[in-house]
C-alpha positions as CSV (number, residue, x, y, z in Angstrom):
1,M,0.0,0.0,0.0
2,V,1.3,3.4,-0.9
3,E,1.4,5.9,1.9
4,T,-0.3,9.3,1.5
5,L,1.4,12.4,3.0
6,R,-0.1,15.8,3.3
7,I,1.7,19.1,2.9
8,Y,0.2,22.3,4.1
9,L,1.6,25.2,2.2
10,R,1.0,28.7,0.7
11,H,1.3,29.9,-2.9
12,G,4.5,31.9,-3.4
13,C,6.3,30.4,-0.4
14,H,9.9,29.6,-1.3
15,L,10.2,27.2,1.6
16,C,7.1,25.3,0.4
17,D,8.6,25.1,-3.1
18,D,11.8,23.8,-1.7
19,M,10.1,21.1,0.3
20,L,7.9,20.0,-2.6
21,M,11.0,19.6,-4.8
22,A,12.8,17.6,-2.1
23,L,9.8,15.4,-1.7
24,E,9.4,14.8,-5.4
25,A,13.0,13.7,-5.6
26,L,12.5,11.2,-2.8
27,K,9.5,9.5,-4.6
28,T,11.9,7.4,-6.6
29,S,13.3,5.7,-3.6
30,Q,10.2,5.7,-1.4
31,P,6.9,5.6,-3.2
32,F,4.2,7.8,-1.7
33,E,1.3,10.0,-2.7
34,L,1.4,13.7,-1.8
35,E,-1.7,15.7,-1.1
36,R,-1.1,19.5,-1.4
37,I,-3.3,21.7,0.8
38,D,-3.0,25.5,0.3
39,I,-3.9,27.1,3.6
40,D,-4.7,30.6,2.1
41,G,-8.4,31.3,2.1
42,D,-9.2,28.7,4.8
43,E,-9.5,30.6,8.1
44,A,-9.1,27.6,10.3
45,L,-5.9,26.5,8.5
46,E,-4.6,30.0,8.5
47,R,-5.1,30.3,12.2
48,R,-3.6,26.8,12.8
49,Y,-0.5,27.2,10.6
50,G,-0.1,31.0,10.0
51,T,3.4,31.5,8.7
52,R,4.6,28.1,10.0
53,V,4.5,26.5,6.5
54,P,5.3,24.2,4.9
55,V,4.1,21.5,7.3
56,L,4.4,17.8,6.3
57,L,2.0,15.3,7.9
58,G,1.5,11.5,7.7
59,G,-1.9,10.7,9.0
60,E,-2.3,13.0,12.0
61,E,1.4,12.9,12.8
62,E,3.5,16.0,12.1
63,I,6.7,14.9,10.5
64,C,8.4,18.2,9.9
65,Y,8.0,21.9,9.0
66,Y,9.9,24.6,7.2
67,F,12.5,22.2,5.9
68,L,12.3,18.5,4.9
69,D,13.7,16.3,7.7
70,E,14.6,13.2,5.8
71,E,15.5,11.3,9.0
72,A,12.1,12.1,10.5
73,L,10.4,11.1,7.2
74,Q,12.3,7.7,7.1
75,A,11.4,7.1,10.8
76,Y,7.7,7.8,9.9
77,F,7.8,5.3,7.0
78,S,9.5,2.6,9.1
79,R,6.7,2.9,11.7
80,S,3.8,2.8,9.2
């Protein structure tokens, strides 16, 4: 079964773009689906994340934010 990760982000966010590129590069070694969720325009998500984007989640578990933490991501995959 292929794992689905969620990334909360904003349009025009360079950190978000960087994390997306890093995640796409990892797909060749660790297959997963990536759900992109733009927080702009969603008041609840804007309150929850504010400027703390990107945030990567697997299920309800927060894996990392701002920068991709490959060790934390691999640890998540090994537990799931």
